N, C-alpha and C positions, 0 to 999 in steps of 0.2 A: 473629459472627452477622450475618445480613443485616439491613438497615434496614427500617423500616416504610415502605411506599409509599403516598403520598397522591395520589389523582387529583383535581386541581382546586386552583387557586391563588387562590381567592377568600378572603373573611374566615374562613370556617370551616376550610378546609384550612390556611391560614397559622397560625391560632390552634392547631389541633391539632398542627402541627409544633412550635410553641413549647411547648405543654403536654408533649409527649413529651420535648423537650430538657430541660425542667425535671426530668424523671424519668431523665435520662441515657440516653435511647433515641434512636438516630440515625434520621433519616427523609429521604426524598427526595420533594419535592413536584413532581408532573408538571403543568406549566401548558400549557394548550392553545394559548395565544397566544405569539408570539415575543417579546413585551414586555408589560409591565404595561399593561392597557387604561386609557385615560382615561375617567373617568366624569363625567357632566354634573352640574351643581350641584343639581338636584332629587333626585338619588339620595342619600338620607340614611338614617340608622338611629337609633332611640331605644333606649337601653340602660338597664337598671335599674342602680342603684348597685352591686349585687353583681356584675353582669356587667362594668361599667366597672372595678371593682376587680380582677377577673380579668385584664383586658387590661393593666392597669398592672403587675400581678405578672409578666405575661409579657414585659414590657419595652417596652410602647408608651409612650414618655416624653412625647409631646406630646398625649396623649388629651384631657386636660381643657383644655389651651390651644387645641385645635382645635375643641372642641365648646362647647355652651352648656347651662347648667342654668337652670331657670326659677324665678321667685319664686312663681308660683301657676299653677293651671289653672282655667279657667272653662268650664262647660257652660251654654249659653243656648238658649232658644227664643224666637224673635222678639226682643222687647226685655227679656225676663225672664231673670234669672240663676237657673238651676235648682240647680246644684251649684258650689261653689267649694272648691278644695283649696289651702291655703297650705303651702308647703314650708318646712323649717327645723327647728330644735331643738324637739322636743316640749315641753321645759320652758318654751319661749317661745310655745307655742300652735301650732307647726308640726306637720306630719304626717310628719316625717322628711325625708331628703334627696330632692332632685329627680332624675328621670331625666336622662340626658345625651343631648343631640341633637347628632349629628355627621354631616358629609358622609361618604359611603362612600369617596370617594377619599382623604380624610385618614385614615380608619380603616385602609384597606388600605396606604397608604404607610407609616404607623407600624409596622404589623405586618411589612411587608417590611424596613424598616430594622432592626427587632429581630431578624428572622431572619438578616439579613446578618452579625450579630455572633455568631451561633451556629455553632460548629464542627461540631455534631452534625446540622445540617440544611442543605439546599440546595434551591434552586428550579431545575428544569430546564425552560426555556421551549421552546415548539414541540414538545411531546410529548403527543399525543392518544392515549388508550388505544384499542387496536384488538382485543386478544385477552387473555384471562385464563386461566391454568391453575394449579391448585393441587394439592398433595400433602400428606402428613403432616408435611413439614418446612418448607414455605413456599409462596410464590406466585410465579409467573412472569407478567410483564406485557409484552406487545408494544405498542410505540407506533409511530405514524406521524407524519410531519411533519419538521421540521428535525432533530429528535433521534430518528429512527426506529431502534429497536433493541429487544432484549429486556432486561428488568430483573428482578432477583431480590430478593425481599423476604420478611420473616417473615410479614407481614400486608399486606393492601390495604384502604384505606378510600376509598370512593367519595364524594367531596365535590364532584362534578362537575355540580351543578345539576339543575334540573327535567327536563332531557332526558338525564339521566345515562346514559352509555355503560356504565358498570360495572353499573348496575341492569339494563339491557337484556341485557347478556351473562350475567347471573345468571338471567335469565328471571323476574324478580320483578315481579309486577303492581303497578300504581300507581293504584288505584281512587280515585274521589272525584267531586267536582262541579266543573264548569267555569264560570267567570265568575259566581260568586255575588254579587260586587260589581264595579263598574266605576268607575274614578276618573280624573280629570284632575288633574295636579299641576304646579305651577310654583314656581320659586325667584325671589323678587323682592327687590331691594334697595330698601327703602321705609321711611319713618318711620310707624309705627303707634302708636296709643294703647296704654298699658300695655306698653312695649317688652319687659319681661321676663316677660310672662304669656302662656302658651299657651291656646288656646280651641277649643272645638267649638261651632259655631253652627248650630242647626236653624232652618229657615225664617227666614233673616235678612230684615229689612224692606227693602222696595224691590225693584225689578225687576232681573233679570239675574244675581243671585248664586246662584241655584239653591236646592235644598231643604236642602243640608247642606254646610258648609265647615269645614275644620279649619285652624288657623294655628299653626305652631310656630316660635319664634324660633331663629336660628342666630347665630354671631358676626358682627361687622362690619355690623350692620344688615340682615342677610339673613333672610328668612322663607320657610318652605316652606308653601304653601297647597295643600290637597287638596279637590277638589269631588267629591261623590258624583254620578255620572251615572246616567241611567235604565239599567236592566238590559239593555234592548234598544234599540238605536239605532245610527246610523252614527257613524263617527269624528268627533271634535270638530274643526271647522275653526278656522283661526287667528283668524278674525273672532269666532267663538263664544267662543274662549278669552279674547280681549281683552274681550268683553262681560262675561264672568264676572269677570274681574279688576276691571274698572271698577265693576261693580255691587257687588262685595264691598267694595272700598275706599270707595265712596260710603256703604254701610251703616255702616261702622265709623268713618269720618272726617268724614262730612257733606259732603264733596266729594272729588274724585279728586286725591290728591297726586301729585307727580312720582314715578315709579318706574322701575327698570331691570329688565327681564326677563332673567334669567341662564340660564334653561333651562326646558323644559317637556316633558311627555310624557303619554301616556295608557296606562293599564294595567288589565287585568282581574285580579281576585283569585280564585284557584283554591283549593279545599280538597281536598287529596289526602294519602293516607297509604299508604306502601309496605307490602305484606303481610308482608314479612320484612326485617329490618335486619341479619341475619347469615346467611352461608352458609359454614360452615367457617371459613377464615381471612380471609374477605372481609366487610367491614362497609359500611353506608351511613350517611351523616350529612348534616345540613343539608338543602338543597332537594332533594337526591337521595332523601331519605327522607320528606320531608313538605313540603307547601305550605299556607300559611295567611296570613292578613292581613286578613280581614274584621273589622269592629268594632275596629280598632286593633291587632289581634294582630300581633306582630313576629316574623316567621319567622326573622330573623337571630339574635334573642335565643335562640330555641330551638336554632338550629344551634350557637351557642357553648356552650350547655348540653350538647349532644351531645358536643362536643369535650372538655369538662371531664370528663364522665362516663366517656368511653371511654378517655381517655389513661392514667389510673392503672391501669385494668384491663389494658390492653395492656402497660404497664410491668411489671406482675407477671408476665405471660405471657412477656415478652421476657427478663427477668432470671432468673426462677426457675421458669417454667412456671406454668400456671394451670389450674384445673378448668373443665370446661364450664359448671358452675354460675355461676362468675364471669363468663365471657365471654357466656353467655346472658343474664345479668342486665342487660347493656346494652340489649338489645331489650326485655326485660320492663319495665325502668324508664322508658326514654326513649320507647318507642313507646306505653306505657301513659299516660304524662303528656301527650304530644302528642295522643293519641286522646281523652283526657278533655277537653282544651281545645277540640278540634274539635267534640266533642259538645255542650259548653256553648255554643259559638258557634252551632251549628245550632239549638239550642233557643231562643235569644234572637233570632236574626236575623229570623225572620218577624215577630215582634212589633214590632221597631224599624223594620224597613224598610217595614212596612205603614203606618206612620205613625199607627196608631190610638191607641197609647199617648200620643202627644203631644197628641192632640185631646181627651184626658180633662181637660186643663187648663181650668179655669173661672175666669175673672177672674184674680186673683193667687194663687189657691190651687191647689196641685198635689196630686193625690191620692197616697196612700201608695204604691199600686201603681206609678203613673207615676214617682214619685220613686225608687223602688227600681230601676226599669229605667234611669233616667237615671244613677243611681250605678253600675250595672253597666256601662253603656256607658263611663262615665268611667274605671272600673277597667280596662277593656280597653285604653284608650289610655295609661294610666299603668302598665301592667304589674302590676296588683293583682288580687286576687280570682280566681275560677275562669277568667277569660279571660286571665290573664297572670301571676299570682304564681308564684314559684318552687315547683316541685312537691314533694309529700311522697311519698316512695317507701315507702308503708306496706305494700304487698303485694309488696315485692321479695323475690327468692330469698335476698337477703343480710340479711334482717331476720326476727326472730321474729314469729309471729302475735301479734296484740294480746292482752295478758294477760287472763285471765278470773277472775272471782271474787276470790280472795285474791292474785292476781298470779302464780300459777304459770303457766309457759309451756312449750310443747313446740316442738321444732325438727325440720324435715325435713332439716336439714343432716347431713352425715356426722360433724360434730363432736358431742361430747357435749352433750346439751341442758341449758343452764344454767337454773337457776331461782332467781335471786337476789331479794332484796327490792329491787325497783326503786326508784330515786330519782325525783325529779320536777324538771321545769324547764318553761319556757315554750315550748320547742321540742318538737314531737311527734317520736317516733321515725321516722326517715326524712325529716324536714324539714330545711331549711337553717338552720344555726346563726346566732346573732346575733353581730355583731362586738363584742368586748369587749377591754379591755386585758389582756395576759398577760405573764408573766415566764418566761423560759427558765431552765434550771438553771445556766447560766453568769452569770445576773444580768441579761442583756440584756432590755430591755422592748420590746414591739411590740404591734400589734393582732393579734387572732386571725386575721383574714383574710390577713395577711401571711405566716402560717405554713402556709397551705393549699397544696395542690398538689404535695406531695412524699410524705410518709408519713402513716400514721395518727397522729392526735393524741389524747393522753390529757390531759385538763384537770382538775386538782384545784381545786375551789372552796374557798379558804382565806382567809376574811376576816382582815385584819390583816397579811398578808404584804407588802402594798404599802408599808408603812412600815419594813420591815426589809430589810437586805441578805440576799441569798440564802444566804450562809454561815451565817446564824443559824437558818434554817428547813429547810435541806437535811437536817439530822440530827435533826429534831424531828418529833413527831406521826406522821402516816401516811407521810411522805416516804420514809424508808429502805425500808420494805416495798413501797411503791408503785413506787419506782424499780427495785427488784429484779424486781417482777412485770412491769413494762414491758420491761425488758431480756430477759425470757424469752419474750416474745410470739412467735408463729409468723411474724410479718412485722415489718419495721422500724416503730418508732413513736417519737414525740417526746413527752416529758413536759413539760407547761406548768402554770403556776399562775395562777389568776385570783382577784382579790379578791372578785368576785361574778359571777353569771350570772343573768339574769332567771328568776325562779321557782324557783331552786335554793337549798338550804340548805347550811350549812357541811358540809364533808367529802363533798360530792357529787363523783362522778367521771364525767366525760363522755368517751365514746369517739366520735371524729369521723373520718369518711372524708376522704381527700385532696380530694374535691370539695366538702367543707363540709357534708355531710349527716350527721345524728346517727345513730349505730349504737345506742347505749343510754346511759342515765344510771343510775348505781348509787350506793348509799350506802356509803361506806367502801371499804376495799381488800379484795377477795376475789380472790386471784390465779387460782384455778381458773375462776371465772366470767368474769373479764376475758380470760383466755386463750381460753375458748370463744367469747366474743363477737368477739374479734379473728379467730379462725379462721372464724367465720361470715361476717364482713365480707369475707374474702378468698375466700369460696366453698368453704371446706374445703381439704384438701390438694390440691396440683397434680396434674394427670394426668401420669403418667410419660411421658417422651419418650426414646426410645432414642437413644444417641449424641449427646445434647445437648452442645453445646460450652459449657463453663463461661464465665461472664462475670467 
């Protein structure tokens, strides 16, 4: 069968190719440039712990060595600390693991190195998409440049950025707002107080620093500083940039320490959302599908979520065929999640940018409303809450409607509608699961996140199994019946055992998608219901394809 064609060799395109390789699906990545572009030091990305874990699973060996985690985050107004978030073990008072801050050049280099080790994927430089044709069996793509030719693939994914040629060839509109925020950014090597602490400072004291500045540490004593600029105004001159740097350092250090300017730029933040993310065998992902970034929103984070969501669905289509319900669910889930995040930003942005909420501060007392807005702004920068947390696909075509009354549910899927006695856990249906220790049937131990990205996972919560060898519990309790039920599912699944899962009782059974989102949680083993949920998760039986070549 033909490989999947990916247009765009940025982080999202590279990660998608690695996700597909993990599913044994070949791909070709068409890169516009003749070589990997060099990126300046101020181009960085903030990744949630879950997304960082995804990149490690995909083979980015130097991710954590190339990036920096933070001890804490501070949100200040003038000289007053409004919000402080300490990272670390919750048992010791922390609020969980820190985000990872990494230079985009290090991020891309690690992904390219991982891809170079994959026999199922390759990058073709100097290949800019020029034309796209598709039929019932695949997609034909014409490229121009150093590698000008026709390519044949099973599907095409446009990861070719905000000016996406693929999107334009599909005739898909890209509505939204231009320059909702404008920033100047610089990378400095400098010694700052609280070297492991990131901060957002509104109205920093002293002249020259502007109205809002954010500082995020990187390895080797480097900091990325972002200044909010007036929405309307001319480009920032080099003298104005130096004035902002000196004013900010003076406010934080009391004097201007020696520093090295490694790179700087100015960029506007656009908010845009493509009308469609799928047209037949062609899909959009990353900046080709959405633009965001106001209030700390990380567009790259959402692009990597796009890749993780789409890869396992394409793998089912490539290996076995897939229903339109499954393939359409990519747009329903991801466009819905990004759209909700953009709407949340639009609702909060006028309040925060108007500055009025910060002027409700009186002396040392911050009003409840103002504090909530400050916390919301902090969440946006930390990838939490409505401005950044991992989405819950509650209204997905691959999920049952929320149960009513006694818990009975109905399904619009072609599968028989299951109506089990639902179990409970801390993760809502459609939400991202929590990483817990698990044991495989061969006795090997791992973390749950390490097992994601290939097949469906069925996790039995069985307290006490952690102290016994697997041979003692493989033939006891629910295991024999559950193992038989998992083997009979309509798509490949792996059975794991966990000592505990937050909010779950003993004998709970969790069904988890390859991208780590919960399909359902049940009490005990009901093979019929488990089969129906697994069938629902794959979008029902695949659409027949004539003359399909078996894999």
